C-alpha positions as CSV (number, residue, x, y, z in Angstrom):
1,X,41.8,7.3,-22.5
2,X,40.3,7.7,-25.9
3,X,37.4,10.3,-26.2
4,X,35.0,7.2,-27.8
5,X,35.6,5.3,-24.4
6,X,34.9,8.5,-22.0
7,X,31.8,9.3,-24.4
8,X,30.5,5.5,-24.4
9,X,31.2,5.2,-20.6
10,X,29.1,9.2,-20.1
11,X,26.3,7.8,-22.5
12,X,26.0,4.4,-20.4
13,X,25.8,5.9,-17.3
14,X,23.2,8.6,-17.9
15,X,20.9,5.9,-19.8
16,X,21.6,3.9,-16.5
17,X,20.9,7.3,-14.3
18,X,17.5,7.4,-16.2
19,X,15.9,4.0,-16.0
20,X,16.8,4.4,-12.2
21,X,15.0,7.6,-11.7
22,X,12.4,6.9,-14.5
23,X,11.0,3.4,-12.6
24,X,11.8,5.4,-8.9
25,X,8.9,7.6,-10.3
26,X,6.4,5.0,-11.7
27,X,6.4,3.3,-8.3
28,X,6.5,6.2,-5.8
29,X,2.9,5.7,-3.9
30,X,1.5,8.2,-1.7
31,X,0.9,7.0,1.5
32,X,-2.2,8.4,3.6
33,X,-4.9,7.3,6.4
34,X,-8.2,6.7,5.5
35,X,-9.1,10.2,6.5
36,X,-6.3,12.2,4.7
37,X,-7.4,10.7,1.5
38,X,-11.4,11.9,2.4
39,X,-9.9,15.2,3.3
40,X,-8.3,15.7,-0.2
41,X,-10.2,17.3,-2.6
42,X,-8.9,15.9,-5.7
43,X,-8.1,12.4,-5.7
44,X,-6.2,11.1,-9.0
45,X,-7.6,7.8,-10.6
46,X,-4.0,7.4,-12.4
47,X,-1.5,7.2,-9.7
48,X,-1.2,4.7,-7.4
49,X,-2.4,5.1,-4.0
50,X,-1.1,3.6,-0.4
51,X,-3.8,3.7,2.3
52,X,-3.2,3.0,6.1
53,X,-6.1,2.0,8.1
54,X,-8.3,-0.8,9.9
55,X,-10.7,-3.3,8.4
56,X,-13.9,-3.0,9.5
57,X,-15.6,-5.5,11.4
58,X,-17.8,-8.2,10.1
59,X,-16.8,-6.9,6.6
60,X,-14.3,-9.3,4.8
61,X,-16.2,-10.5,1.8
62,X,-14.5,-13.3,-0.2
63,X,-16.3,-14.1,-3.7
64,X,-15.0,-17.4,-5.2
65,X,-16.8,-17.4,-8.6
66,X,-15.1,-13.7,-9.4
67,X,-12.1,-14.6,-7.1
68,X,-11.7,-11.8,-5.2
69,X,-11.8,-10.5,-1.6
70,X,-13.5,-7.4,-0.5
71,X,-13.6,-5.3,2.8
72,X,-14.3,-1.7,4.2
73,X,-11.1,-0.1,5.5
74,X,-11.8,2.6,7.9
75,X,-9.8,5.1,10.3
76,X,-12.7,7.5,12.8
77,X,-15.7,7.9,11.0
78,X,-14.3,7.6,7.5
79,X,-14.7,4.3,5.5
80,X,-13.2,3.3,2.5
81,X,-14.5,0.3,0.1
82,X,-11.4,-2.0,-0.8
83,X,-11.7,-4.8,-3.8
84,X,-8.5,-7.3,-4.0
85,X,-8.4,-9.5,-7.0
86,X,-7.1,-13.0,-6.0
87,X,-6.8,-14.5,-1.7
88,X,-6.2,-12.4,0.7
89,X,-3.6,-13.0,3.1
90,X,-4.6,-15.7,6.2
91,X,-4.0,-13.2,8.8
92,X,-6.3,-11.0,7.1
93,X,-9.1,-10.3,10.5
94,X,-11.7,-7.8,11.3
95,X,-9.9,-4.4,13.0
96,X,-7.0,-5.6,11.6
97,X,-4.5,-2.7,11.0
98,X,-3.3,-2.6,7.2
99,X,-1.5,-1.0,4.3
100,X,-3.4,-1.4,1.0
101,X,-1.9,-0.2,-1.9
102,X,-3.7,0.1,-5.5
103,X,-5.8,2.5,-7.8
104,X,-8.7,4.5,-6.9
105,X,-12.2,3.8,-9.3
106,X,-14.2,6.4,-10.7
107,X,-16.7,4.7,-8.1
108,X,-14.1,5.6,-5.0
109,X,-13.3,2.1,-4.6
110,X,-9.7,1.4,-4.0
111,X,-9.0,-1.5,-6.7
112,X,-6.0,-3.1,-4.3
113,X,-3.0,-4.9,-5.7
114,X,-1.2,-5.4,-2.7
115,X,-2.3,-6.3,1.2
116,X,0.3,-5.4,3.7
117,X,-0.8,-6.5,7.2
118,X,0.8,-4.8,10.3
119,X,2.5,-7.1,12.9
120,X,0.2,-7.2,16.1
121,X,1.1,-6.2,19.3
122,X,1.5,-9.9,20.5
123,X,5.0,-9.7,18.5
124,X,6.3,-7.0,20.8
125,X,8.7,-7.3,23.3
126,X,7.4,-7.7,26.6
127,X,8.7,-5.7,29.3
128,X,9.4,-7.2,32.7
129,X,8.0,-5.7,36.1
130,X,11.2,-3.3,36.3
131,X,10.8,-2.0,33.0
132,X,14.0,-4.0,31.3
133,X,13.5,-5.6,28.9
134,X,14.1,-10.0,28.3
């Protein structure tokens, strides 16, 4: 092959590799529980976070004027305020286990960009009396 073609192929592969790793780095988020988040001494306000916890009972508030949903995410005795711009998922409910993605604000409130609901146990496969699955 000609050196120009080989050089061009190497340059294209290098550029694609750089773009791929650059996008992976930007989309990477920490996965923490609420307790782990508060155990950290320093929480970055720049980077994204992914926090797992439970929706506190009677904490879900929808503000139609602002178009936002607010609730408390808890684990054990630790709780975190969450603000989500937009309509929350229909199945968001008290004590529902959720994973919330977003950024921490300076007043220690998670500004959520995504709410992921964990599947309730009623969707898990039931076992028969002898221990075999259906």
